[in-house]
C-alpha positions in Angstrom: -28.8 -59.8 96.5 -28.2 -57.0 94.5 -24.6 -56.5 93.2 -23.1 -53.1 93.8 -21.3 -51.5 90.9 -17.9 -50.5 91.5 -16.3 -47.3 89.8 -13.0 -47.7 88.6 -10.2 -46.0 86.5 -10.3 -45.7 82.8 -7.9 -48.4 81.4 -4.9 -46.7 79.9 -3.9 -48.6 76.5 -0.5 -48.8 75.6 -0.6 -46.5 73.0 -1.4 -43.8 75.7 1.3 -44.9 77.8 3.8 -44.7 74.8 2.6 -41.4 73.9 2.7 -39.7 77.4 6.2 -41.4 77.8 7.8 -40.2 75.0 5.9 -36.5 75.1 7.3 -36.3 78.6 10.8 -37.2 77.2 10.8 -34.7 74.3 9.5 -32.1 76.6 12.3 -32.7 79.2 14.9 -32.4 76.1 16.1 -36.5 76.9 15.0 -36.6 73.1 17.1 -33.2 71.8 15.7 -31.1 69.4 16.7 -32.2 65.8 17.3 -35.8 67.4 16.3 -38.7 64.7 14.1 -41.5 66.0 12.7 -44.7 64.6 9.8 -46.7 65.2 11.9 -50.0 66.1 14.2 -47.9 68.5 11.2 -46.0 70.0 9.4 -49.5 70.7 12.6 -51.1 72.5 13.0 -48.1 74.1 9.2 -47.9 75.8 8.7 -51.8 75.8 5.7 -52.3 73.0 5.3 -52.9 69.7 5.8 -50.5 66.7 1.6 -49.9 66.3 1.8 -47.8 69.6 4.6 -46.0 69.0 3.3 -44.8 65.2 0.4 -43.8 66.9 2.0 -41.7 69.7 4.3 -40.1 67.1 1.1 -39.3 65.1 -0.1 -37.2 67.8 3.1 -35.6 68.5 3.4 -34.5 64.9 0.0 -32.6 65.0 1.3 -31.3 68.4 4.7 -30.1 66.5 7.0 -31.9 68.7 8.1 -34.3 65.6 8.2 -34.6 62.2 8.1 -37.5 59.9 10.4 -37.7 56.8 9.7 -40.7 54.5 12.1 -43.5 54.8 14.0 -41.9 57.1 11.6 -41.7 60.7 11.0 -39.3 62.7 12.7 -36.0 64.0 12.5 -34.0 67.1 11.3 -30.3 66.0 14.4 -28.0 66.7 13.5 -25.0 68.9 13.1 -21.7 66.8 13.8 -18.5 68.6 11.2 -16.7 66.2 8.5 -19.5 67.1 9.1 -18.8 70.7 8.7 -14.9 70.3 5.4 -15.6 68.2 4.1 -18.1 70.6 4.5 -15.8 73.0 2.7 -12.8 71.4 -0.2 -15.0 70.1 -0.2 -16.2 74.0 -0.5 -12.8 75.1 -3.3 -11.7 73.1 -5.3 -14.9 73.6 -4.8 -15.2 77.5 -5.6 -11.4 78.6 -8.8 -11.4 76.3 -9.9 -14.5 78.0 -8.9 -13.7 81.3 -10.9 -10.3 80.6 -14.1 -12.0 80.0 -13.7 -14.4 82.9 -13.2 -11.7 85.4 -16.9 -11.1 84.8 -18.1 -14.3 85.3 -16.1 -16.2 87.9 -17.7 -17.0 91.5 -15.4 -17.5 94.7 -16.2 -21.7 94.0 -14.0 -20.8 90.9 -11.3 -19.2 92.5 -11.0 -21.8 95.3 -10.9 -24.3 92.1 -8.0 -22.6 90.7 -6.1 -22.1 94.0 -5.8 -25.5 94.3 -3.5 -25.4 91.3 -1.9 -22.5 91.8 0.1 -24.1 95.0 2.3 -26.6 92.8 5.6 -25.9 92.7 8.7 -27.8 91.3 12.2 -29.0 92.8 15.1 -27.5 91.0 17.0 -30.0 88.7 14.6 -32.6 89.0 13.3 -32.4 85.4 10.2 -35.3 86.5 8.7 -32.5 88.8 9.3 -29.9 85.9 6.8 -31.8 84.2 4.3 -32.4 86.8 4.6 -28.3 87.5 4.1 -27.8 83.9 0.9 -30.1 84.0 -0.7 -28.4 86.8 0.6 -25.0 85.3 -1.2 -25.5 82.1 -4.3 -26.5 84.2 -4.1 -23.6 86.0 -4.3 -21.3 83.0 -6.9 -23.1 80.9 -9.5 -23.3 83.5 -8.8 -20.0 84.2 -9.5 -19.2 80.2 -12.4 -21.7 80.6 -14.2 -19.3 82.5 -14.8 -16.8 79.5 -17.4 -19.2 78.2 -15.5 -19.1 74.6 -15.2 -22.6 73.7 -13.3 -21.7 70.2 -10.8 -19.3 72.2 -9.8 -21.6 75.0 -9.4 -24.7 72.5 -6.9 -22.6 70.3 -5.0 -21.3 73.7 -5.0 -25.0 74.8 -3.5 -26.1 71.4 -0.9 -23.0 71.6 0.1 -23.6 75.3 0.5 -27.5 74.6 3.2 -26.9 72.0 4.9 -24.5 74.0 5.5 -26.7 77.0 9.1 -27.5 76.0 10.2 -23.6 75.8 8.5 -23.7 79.5 10.7 -26.2 80.6 13.7 -24.0 79.7 12.9 -21.3 81.8 12.4 -23.5 84.6 16.0 -25.1 84.6 17.4 -21.7 84.8 17.0 -21.5 88.1 14.9 -21.6 91.2 11.8 -19.6 90.4 9.2 -21.9 92.0 8.3 -19.7 94.8 8.1 -16.7 92.7 5.9 -18.4 90.1 3.7 -19.7 93.0 3.8 -16.0 94.1 2.7 -14.7 90.4 -0.2 -17.2 90.5 -1.4 -16.2 94.1 -1.2 -12.1 93.1 -3.3 -12.9 90.0 -6.1 -14.6 91.8 -6.1 -11.8 94.7 -6.9 -9.3 92.1 -9.6 -11.7 91.0 -10.8 -12.0 94.4 -11.2 -8.4 94.4 -12.9 -8.4 91.2 -10.0 -5.7 90.1 -10.1 -7.1 86.5 -7.4 -4.1 85.3 -5.3 -5.1 87.9 -5.3 -8.8 87.1 -4.9 -8.1 83.4 -1.8 -6.3 84.1 -0.3 -8.8 86.4 -0.9 -11.6 83.7 0.9 -9.3 81.3 3.7 -9.1 83.7 3.8 -12.6 84.5 3.8 -13.7 80.7 6.6 -11.2 79.9 8.9 -12.7 82.7 8.3 -16.3 81.3 9.2 -15.4 77.9 12.5 -13.8 79.4 13.5 -16.6 81.0 13.4 -18.7 78.4 15.7 -16.2 76.1 18.1 -15.8 79.5 18.2 -19.7 79.2 19.2 -19.8 75.7 21.6 -17.2 76.0 23.5 -18.4 79.0 24.0 -21.9 77.4 22.8 -23.5 80.4 21.1 -26.1 78.0 23.3 -26.6 74.7 20.7 -26.8 71.9 20.8 -26.2 68.3 18.4 -23.3 67.4 16.6 -22.0 64.3 
């Protein structure tokens, strides 16, 4: 009798598990900006040997979330107001250009797929839900950008948005913007369904600006006490 192959989920390595847990804790500020971390401490915290920790820290260095200092260990990268502003300037350029290109190519099937990510909300004061929301939000923006058919642009935008997740987290914790942000995504999709590219780009510009303003407002109100550069 012929044996039927059963599809299984790819096995997640210990290094991948440590990376995901450590990254989530950095994004949600459980490891504060400027905090010192050692491989031994992290191995104990995440229940692994030092080798998976070293691999996870290497990846987070590449993402700009950790900095390695010889003989001292790792330090969580501090949050810089100048860096936040620079990132949003670059995001505005990249993402609006990608949207302009995508608006000429997308189909109703593409829009239906995007709508699944647009409907996700977060729970105020539930930091784990913030991370889940940010992951769906990232998928929404990257899937939309991918319709531009410019792989280099999408890769650059992916790296940028990935590095900005900590900043987005600050904006979420300022208050309950879940419904507002869902409405922003739905408004953007509505413009795209009507093939109103100019309106869609204007809508996206407004969303990016409001996201930036929420983050700066969170810093000004000292809702979360952070060492800033």
